[in-house]
N, C-alpha and C positions, 0 to 999 in steps of 0.2 A: 369472881370479879377481881381484876388486878387492882392493887393499891400502891400509890406512890406517896403515902403519908410520910412526912419527915424526910422526904427526898428533895434534892435541889436539881432541877432540870434546866438545861441550857439548850435553846433551839436557835440556830442561825437561819437567816433568810426568811423571817416570819412576818415581813411587812405587808404582804398582800392579803387582803381580807378573804380571798377565795383560794389561797394557796395551800400547799401541803404543810408548810411550816406552821402557819397559824392554826390549821386544823389539828395538827399534832399537839401544839401548845395547849389548845383548848381541852383536848382529851386528857392529857397528862395532868392539867390543872384540875379538871373535874374529878379526877381520881386521887386528888389530894396533894399533888406535887407543887412545890414552890417554883414558879416559872420565871426564867430570865430569857428574853428574846432579843436577839441582835439583828440589826439591819443597818443600811447605809443612809436612810432618810428618817425624818421626824415622824413619818406615818406610823412608825413602830410604837409611838406613844399612844396613838389612837387604838391600836390593837391591844395594848396593855390595859387601857381604860375599859375596853369592851370585855376583857377577861375579868377585870375587877368588878364590873357590874354583875357578873355571874358568881361572885363570891370567891374568886380565885386570887391567890397571892401572886401577883404578876408585876414584872418590871420590864420596861423597854430600854434598850441601850443602843446608842449609835456608835458604830465602829466600822472603819474600812478594813475588812478582814484580809485584804491583800498586803497590808502594812504590818509586818511582823512585830514592830515595836508597839504599835497601837493595840494589837491583839494581846500581847503580853501584859500591858498595863490594864486592859479591860478585864482579862481573866483574873489577874491579881486582885483587882477591886471587887470582883464578884466573890472570890474566895474570902477576902477580908470581911465582906458584909455577911456572907452566908455560912462560912466555915468549911464548905465542901462543895463539890459538884458530883452528883451521883450519876446523872444521865446527860449525855451529849448527843444531840441530833444535828448532824451536818447536812443542812438542807440548802445553804446559800449557793446560788449559781445562776447562769444564764444559758439560753439554748440557741442563741443566734449570733452570727457574725455581723449582722446589720441591724438597722432599725425596724426591719420587717419581721413578721413571724417566721420562725425556723421552718415552718411547713410551706412557706411560699418559695417554691423551688427557683423561681426567677430571681429572687433576691440573694440566693446563696451560691457563692462561687465554688466550683469544683476545686479539688486539692491543688491541681497544677496552677490555678489562677488565684489562689488564696494569698492575700497580703500577709506579710510577716507580722505586722502589728495586730491584725485581727486574730491570727493564730495564737499569739502569746496572750492576747487579752482574754480570749475564751478559756485558755488553760489556766491563766491566773485566777479568774473569777470562779471557775469550777473546781480546780485542783489545788492551787496554792492556798486558797482560803481554807480548804479542808485540812491541809497539812498544818498551817499556822495554828488553827484552833485545836486540832487533835493533840499536837505536840505539847501545848501549854496545859490543856486539861488533863492529859495523861499524868503529868507531874503531881497533880492534886489527887487523882484517883489512886495512884501508886502509894501515896502516903497513907491514904485511908483504906487501902486494900479492898477497894470495891469500885466497880464502874461498869456502865453500859454505854457503848458507843454505837450509834446507828447512822450509817451513811446513806444518803439518798443518791443513788446512781440512776440508771435508766436501762431499758432494754436496748436503747440505741447505743451501740458501741460494744458492749459485752455479748449481745445475742444477735442483733440485726443492725442494719445501718441504712442511711439514705444518701443519695448524691448531695453534695454540698455540706455535709455535716462532719467533715474530717476532724476538725478541732474539737467539736462537742463529743463525738464518739470516742476520740482518743482520751479526753479528760475523764469521761464516765467509765471507761475501761480501766484507766489507771487507778481510780478510786478503789476498785475491787482488789487490786494488788496490794495497796496500802492497808485495806481493811483486813485482809488475810494475814499480812505480816504482823500487824498489831495483835491480832487474835493469837498468833503463834507465840509471840514474845511476852504477852502480858496475861495469858491465861493463868499462870502461876500466881498472879496478884489478884485473882478473882475479878478480872476485867474481861469483858467480852466485846467483840467487835463484829458487827454484821452489816449487811447492806440490803436495802429495798430497791427493787428495779421496777419503777412504774412504766406503763405503756401510755396509751392515749388517755390523758387526764383532763377533765374540764376544769381548769384552774383559772379561766378568764383570759389566757393568752392565746387560745386557739380562735381562729376566725371561723365563720359559719361553714365554709367549705372543708376546713380541716376537721371540724367536729364530726363530719360524716364518716371519716375513717373509723371512728369508734363504733359506728353502726355495723361494720364488717367483722367485728369480733364475735366469738361464739355467744357472748352475753348480749350482744346487739346494741351496745351503747358505750360511750367513753365512761371512765370511772369518775367518781366524785372524790374530791380531796380527802374527805372523811374516810373513804374506803382504804386509801393508802395509809392514812394515819393509824388505822387499826392494826396494820401490819407492823408499823413502827412501835406502837405501844407494846406489842408482844415481845419484840426483841429487847425493848427497854425495861421489861419487867424482871422482877426477882425470879419469877417462875421460869424464865428462859436461861437459867444459870448454866445449863449444859449444852447450850447452842451457841457456837462461836465460829467465825470464819465462813459464815454461810451467806447465801443470797436468796431472797424471796421475790419472785416475779409477781407483780400485781398488774396484769394487763388484760384481764378478762379472757384469758386463753388464746390471745392473738398469735403468739409465737408458735403454737402447736399446729397451726393450720398450714397445710401444703397449698391449698387453693383458697384465695381470699377474694 
């Protein structure tokens, strides 16, 4: 059993009660970690209270992760309060250029019709946030000569894609390049950087029609957020000390199929 006793774990994008971020925070907390969760709305305080009810040392923090100065102040406050950050899970992001689900193809413009504002908004929320947080947390990890960074990417972009998802696919692909570079540069400091690539995940954002895509995987259903969290926990553990610059696909075997 993995243990995160005496470790400080920071998870971004953990506001949704059914999302990967909160499921990961719960697992790390139940394994002994001190949990900090960052989100953009006050619902993060509800998530923190839910973890506290389970006996987990947890705190919710509101921060716009696109704002570099806000991120710097927030990370400095966490370090001042906790003394360190051992684990970072970069989960914050969106998967749509509109107010509709990303899997509603009618709502997603193709690349040639994509508005510039939508392009940059999706890249900012999925990639700039990751950059801002990682850069600040790395300073702390390097001082302490220890760190585990786990990025939540996607199979969409690095492995496969869909029409109308140019911005999302680009951002999720870029995350892997950053993760590998961090792994290469910071391995000497006992810091690892890896990525988890989920497929069809039932996190509450999929409509009924979209959930059926999960039924076409070899497993025959979409994943639960907790199943993705288990992969994150492995990468975040001390036991994964010799695993860095890698990607783990969690998609029920969907990408291995030639016929779906």
